GULO-689905 format. One record per residue: residue number from 1; x, y, z of N, C-alpha, C in turn; residue in one letter. Coordinates in steps of 0.1 Angstrom, whole numbers, plus 2048, in hexadecimal, padded with zeros to 3 digits. Atoms other than C-alpha are relative to their C-alpha. Layout:
<pts>
  resi  n_xx  n_yy  n_zz  ca_xx  ca_yy  ca_zz  c_xx  c_yy  c_zz  resn
   NUM     X     Y     Z      X      Y      Z     X     Y     Z     A
...
</pts>
This chain:
<pts>
  resi  n_xx  n_yy  n_zz  ca_xx  ca_yy  ca_zz  c_xx  c_yy  c_zz  resn
     1   7F6   7FE   80A    863    897    9D9   804   7F2   7FA     X
     2   7FC   80E   804    86B    871    9D7   7F6   7FB   7F7     X
     3   80B   804   809    849    86A    9C7   801   806   7F3     X
     4   7FF   7F8   80D    84E    885    9AD   80B   7FA   7F8     X
     5   7F5   805   808    870    878    9A3   7FE   7F2   7FB     X
     6   804   80E   804    863    854    9A2   7F6   801   7F4     X
     7   80A   7FF   80B    845    85F    98C   807   805   7F3     X
     8   7F9   7FB   80C    85C    873    974   808   7F5   7FA     X
     9   7F7   80B   805    874    855    971   7F7   7F6   7F9     X
    10   809   80A   806    857    83D    96A   7FA   805   7F3     X
    11   805   7FA   80C    848    855    951   80A   800   7F4     X
    12   7F6   800   80A    869    859    93F   803   7F2   7FA     X
    13   7FE   80E   804    86E    833    93E   7F5   7FB   7F6     X
    14   80B   803   808    84B    82E    930   801   806   7F2     X
    15   7FF   7F9   80D    851    848    915   80B   7F9   7F7     X
    16   7F5   806   808    872    838    90A   7FC   7F1   7FC     X
    17   804   80E   803    864    814    90B   7F5   801   7F5     X
    18   80A   7FF   80A    846    81F    8F6   805   805   7F3     X
    19   7FB   7FB   80C    85C    82D    8DB   808   7F5   7F9     X
    20   7F9   80A   808    865    813    8C1   807   806   7F4     X
    21   7F8   7FA   80B    873    82C    8A8   7F9   7FF   7F2     X
    22   807   801   80C    85A    822    88D   7F5   80A   7FF     X
    23   80B   7F7   802    842    83B    87E   7F3   7F8   800     X
    24   80D   807   801    81D    832    881   7F9   806   7F3     X
    25   807   7FC   80C    806    833    863   7F2   7FB   801     X
    26   80E   805   801    7E1    82F    85B   7FE   7F8   7F3     X
    27   802   807   80D    7D2    819    840   800   809   7F4     X
    28   7FF   7F7   80B    7D6    826    81D   7F3   807   7FD     X
    29   80B   7F9   806    7BE    840    80F   800   7FD   7F1     X
    30   800   804   80E    7B4    831    7EE   7F8   809   7F7     X
    31   808   7F8   80A    7AA    846    7D0   7F7   7F7   7F8     X
    32   80A   809   806    78B    838    7C0   800   800   7F1     X
    33   7FE   800   80F    795    841    79C   80D   7FA   7FC     X
    34   7F4   806   804    7AE    82B    78B   802   803   7F1     X
    35   7FD   7FD   80E    7BF    836    76B   806   7F4   7F8     X
    36   7FB   80C   809    7C4    81C    74F   805   806   7F3     X
    37   7FB   7FC   80D    7D8    81F    730   805   7F3   7F9     X
    38   7FC   80B   809    7DF    807    713   80F   801   7FD     X
    39   7F1   800   803    804    7FE    710   802   7FB   7F2     X
    40   7FC   805   80D    816    7F6    6F0   800   7F1   7FE     X
    41   800   80F   801    817    7D1    6F8   7F2   7FA   801     X
    42   80E   805   7FF    7F1    7CF    6FA   7FA   7FF   80D     X
    43   804   801   7F2    7EF    7CE    720   7FA   80D   804     X
    44   805   7F3   7FA    7DC    7E8    734   808   802   80E     X
    45   7FA   7FC   7F3    7EE    7FA    751   7F6   808   808     X
    46   80A   7F9   7F7    7D6    804    76D   808   805   80C     X
    47   7FA   7FA   7F4    7E2    81C    788   7F6   800   80B     X
    48   807   7FF   7F3    7D5    817    7AB   807   809   809     X
    49   7F9   7F6   7F8    7DE    836    7BE   7FA   801   80E     X
    50   804   7FF   7F2    7DD    83B    7E4   80A   808   807     X
    51   7F6   7F9   7F8    7ED    84F    7FF   800   7FB   80E     X
    52   7FE   805   7F3    7FA    846    821   805   80B   809     X
    53   7FC   7F6   7F7    7FC    85E    83E   807   7F9   80C     X
    54   7F8   806   7F5    817    856    858   804   80C   80A     X
    55   7FB   7F6   7F7    823    868    877   80A   7F9   80A     X
    56   7F7   806   7F6    83D    864    892   80E   7FE   7FB     X
    57   7F2   803   803    860    857    891   807   7FD   80D     X
    58   7F8   803   7F4    87C    850    8AA   7FC   80A   80B     X
    59   803   7F7   7F4    875    85E    8CD   80A   80B   801     X
    60   7F7   7F5   7FE    883    87F    8D5   807   805   7F4     X
    61   7FA   7FC   80D    88A    885    8B0   7F8   80C   7FC     X
    62   807   7F5   805    880    8A5    89E   7F4   7FD   7F9     X
    63   80C   805   808    867    891    889   7F6   7F9   808     X
    64   809   808   7F8    856    881    8A7   7F1   805   7FF     X
    65   80E   7FB   801    837    898    8A3   7FC   803   7F2     X
    66   804   7FC   80E    837    89C    87D   7F7   7F5   7FA     X
    67   809   809   807    81D    88D    866   803   803   7F1     X
    68   7FE   7FE   80E    823    887    841   7F7   7F6   7F8     X
    69   808   809   808    810    878    824   808   7FD   7F3     X
    70   7F9   804   80D    81F    864    807   7F5   7FB   7F7     X
    71   809   803   80B    80D    85F    7E6   806   7F4   7F9     X
    72   7FA   80C   806    812    83C    7D8   7F7   7FB   7F5     X
    73   807   807   80B    807    827    7BA   804   7F2   7FF     X
    74   7FE   80E   805    803    802    7B2   7FB   800   7F2     X
    75   803   802   80E    801    7F7    78E   7FA   7F2   7FE     X
    76   806   80D   804    7EA    7DB    782   801   7FF   7F1     X
    77   7FE   802   80E    7F2    7CD    760   7F6   7F4   7FC     X
    78   80A   809   804    7D5    7BB    74F   7FF   7FF   7F0     X
    79   801   802   80E    7CD    7AD    72C   7F4   808   7FA     X
    80   80D   7FA   805    7AA    7BD    72A   7FA   807   80B     X
    81   808   7F9   7F6    793    7D5    73B   7F2   7FB   800     X
    82   80E   806   800    776    7BD    739   801   7F2   807     X
    83   800   80D   7FA    76C    79E    74C   807   7FF   80D     X
    84   7F9   803   7F3    77F    78E    769   80D   7F9   7FD     X
    85   7F3   806   802    7A3    785    76B   806   7FC   80E     X
    86   7FB   805   7F4    7B3    770    786   80F   805   802     X
    87   7F3   7FB   7FC    7D3    779    799   80C   7FB   7F7     X
    88   7F5   805   808    7E8    762    784   800   805   7F1     X
    89   801   7FA   80E    7DD    775    764   804   80E   800     X
    90   7FD   7F2   800    7E7    797    770   80E   802   807     X
    91   7F4   7FC   7F9    806    7A9    77E   7FD   80D   808     X
    92   802   7F4   7F8    805    7C1    79B   80E   804   805     X
    93   7F3   7FB   7FD    823    7D7    7A1   7FF   80C   80B     X
    94   7FF   7F5   7F6    82D    7EE    7BF   80D   806   7FE     X
    95   7F3   7F9   801    849    807    7C2   7FE   80E   7FA     X
    96   800   7F2   805    852    827    7B0   804   800   7F1     X
    97   7FD   7FD   80E    851    832    78C   801   80F   7FF     X
    98   7FF   7F2   802    85E    854    784   808   803   7F3     X
    99   7F9   7FC   80D    871    868    769   80D   7F9   7FF     X
   100   7F3   807   801    891    856    772   7FF   7F2   7FC     X
   101   801   80E   804    885    833    76F   7F5   7F9   807     X
   102   80A   809   7FA    86F    816    77A   806   7F8   80B     X
   103   7FA   807   7F4    877    809    79D   7F5   7F8   806     X
   104   80B   808   7FA    858    7F3    7A1   804   7F1   800     X
   105   7FE   80E   7FE    856    7CF    7AB   7F3   7F9   800     X
   106   80D   807   7FF    83B    7B5    7A7   7FC   7FB   80E     X
   107   805   806   7F4    826    7AA    7C4   7FD   7F2   7FD     X
   108   801   80E   803    82A    785    7C4   7F6   7F8   808     X
   109   808   809   7F9    813    769    7CE   7F2   804   802     X
   110   80D   7FB   7FE    7F2    77B    7CA   7F5   7F5   7FD     X
   111   80B   809   803    7D1    768    7CB   7F4   80A   7FE     X
   112   80C   7F8   801    7AE    775    7C1   7FE   804   7F1     X
   113   803   7FC   80D    7A2    788    7A3   7FE   80F   7FF     X
   114   805   7F2   803    79B    7AA    793   7F5   7FE   7F5     X
   115   80B   801   809    77B    7AF    780   7FB   80E   7FB     X
   116   804   7F4   806    76D    7CA    769   7F1   7FF   7FD     X
   117   80E   7FF   803    749    7D5    765   7FE   80F   7FB     X
   118   801   7F3   806    744    7F2    74D   80C   808   803     X
   119   7F4   7F8   7FD    75B    80E    75A   804   7FE   80E     X
   120   7FC   802   7F2    761    7FE    77C   80A   7F4   800     X
   121   7F6   80B   7FD    77E    7E8    788   7FE   7FC   80F     X
   122   800   805   7F2    77A    7D2    7A7   80C   7F8   802     X
   123   7F4   807   7FC    79A    7C6    7B7   7FD   7F8   80C     X
   124   802   809   7F4    797    7A8    7CE   80B   7F6   800     X
   125   7F4   808   800    7B9    79A    7D4   805   7FE   80F     X
   126   7FA   803   7F4    7CC    78A    7F1   80F   7FE   7FD     X
   127   7F1   802   802    7F2    78A    7F6   805   7F9   80C     X
   128   7FB   808   7F5    808    774    80B   804   809   80C     X
   129   7FD   7FA   7F4    80C    77E    82F   80F   7FC   804     X
   130   7F2   803   7FD    832    781    835   803   804   80E     X
   131   7FC   7FD   7F2    83E    77F    859   80D   807   800     X
   132   7F3   7F9   7FF    85C    794    865   80B   7F6   7FE     X
   133   7F5   80A   802    870    773    864   802   7FD   7F1     X
   134   800   803   80E    869    772    83E   7F8   7F4   7FC     X
   135   809   80C   803    852    753    841   7F3   805   7FC     X
   136   80D   7FD   805    831    754    830   7F5   7F9   808     X
   137   80B   806   7F8    811    74E    845   7F3   804   7FA     X
   138   80D   7FD   805    7F1    74E    832   7FF   80C   7F6     X
   139   802   7F4   809    7E2    76B    81E   7F9   80B   808     X
   140   807   7F4   7FB    7D7    78E    826   7FA   807   7F4     X
   141   806   7F8   80B    7C0    7A5    811   80A   80A   7FA     X
   142   7F8   7F6   806    7D3    7BA    7F8   7FB   80E   804     X
   143   804   7F4   7FA    7D2    7DD    806   7F9   80A   7F7     X
   144   808   7F7   809    7C3    7ED    7E7   7F4   7FA   7FA     X
   145   80D   806   805    7A5    7D6    7E3   7F5   80B   801     X
   146   80B   7F7   801    786    7E9    7D9   7FB   801   7F2     X
   147   805   7FD   80E    772    7F6    7BC   804   80E   7FC     X
   148   7FB   7F4   806    780    811    7A6   7F8   804   7F3     X
   149   805   7FB   80D    772    827    78A   80C   800   7F7     X
   150   7F5   800   80A    788    821    76B   7FF   80C   7F7     X
   151   7FE   7F5   809    793    83F    757   80B   7FC   7F7     X
   152   7F5   804   809    7A6    837    737   807   80C   7FB     X
   153   7F7   7F6   806    7C3    84D    72C   803   7FB   7F2     X
   154   7FE   804   80E    7C7    84E    707   80E   805   7FC     X
</pts>
């Protein structure tokens, strides 16, 4: 009986210690088709769409075993759908745009480039690696790097 109660206590402690309350998620699932449209100011807005699946939550919470998927968009603003443009020539925004308003913000400090070849866009960017303390330490690949098929909305 003593071994059983010790084992149960140890198991409960390990379960509680292993619960940090944060949901876990997998890398984004990137859609390979990017929609582009010409804006009234002459710039092109390109939508990079992706989804993130997350699960978990605080321990012993009703959401602990749930899984959910959120669908997100980043917007890349470029002057042309031809050639190559460096990070200082483009704007990349993250956040939410909906019927109520634009709640996006620019991703600052990007390095790299985007390039176009016929109906394809290749994104090769790096963004600052920001530590939990707020300090910046080097660069990490932009999470939506890759090659996309461009579809123009008229």
